[in-house]
Structures are given as structure tokens and as C-alpha cells.
N, C-alpha and C positions, 0 to 999 in steps of 0.2 A: 454830172457825178456822179457815181461809181456805185453803183446798187456791191452794199457788202458780203454778200450771205454768197453770187455768183462769181465779184468780179471786175462784172463786165460795169462799160462804161454807158449811161444810158444817151440814144438818140434824141437827138431836137421834140425829137415828134413826141419821144417816151416822154423826157419830162415836162413838157407842157399839158398827157393825158394825167400824170403823173400831181402835176400840180390843179388841174380841176377837178382832177376826183375826190383831191381833197379838199377845196378849196366846196367842193359842192359838200362830202359828206360832213364836213365842219360850220360850215354858211349855217347848217337848218341848227343845228344846236349852237349856236354861238349865237343865234336869234332867239332862241328861245331863251337864254338863261338872258337876257338882256336885259325880257318883258316880264323876264320869273326877278329880276333885281329889280328892276325902274315901278310896276306895281307891288311892289313886295315893299321898299321899301322898308323904315327903322319898326313898324308894328309887323313885319312879315310871323304869316304861319308855325307850325307846327308842321301841319305839308311844304309849303313854303318851301322853306326847310332844304326841306328831304328832297324836296320836286329839284332846291337847285343844286344843291351836293349833289347828287343822283348828274344832272350834265355834265357838271363841274368833272363829275373821273375820269363822266365819254367821254368826255374834250381831251383830257389828260391820258390814259387812253390809244386814244385811237393817235392822237401826234404822236404818243415812244413810241408806235408800233409803227411811225411811218420816221419815224427819224431811226429805227431800230433799220430798215432795212437801205436808208443812207450809208 
């Protein structure tokens, strides 16, 4: 794996750290998303829908940021 900004190749330890950091950041948001989605179901109220959309936007932003590093 190579970081596009600097062109340096990541060591195994750096790749593992990046992977763990990504999983930690995304894991809590994915858990929130699953809870919102399962509890809201078809009769979701406006607040649940807004919160779900906010979590989805955060997940997309984080994923794009990490992809931009690679």
C-alpha cells in the first residue's frame, strides 16, 4: 500500500495501524446505523431518518478520506 500524498510505501506495522484506526472509527458508526435501521423499521420518524442520514454521511466521509490516503 502506498500513500498517494507522499509516495511512500507503508510498512506492515503502518498498514495494521491504519486498518485498526479505520475499524475503530467506522465500527461505532456502523453499530449506530444498524441500531437505527433495525429499530426504526418502516415506521421511522423524521428524527430517526435524519440521524440515519447523518451517520451515513459520516461513514461516507470517513471512507472517502481513507481512500484518498491510499
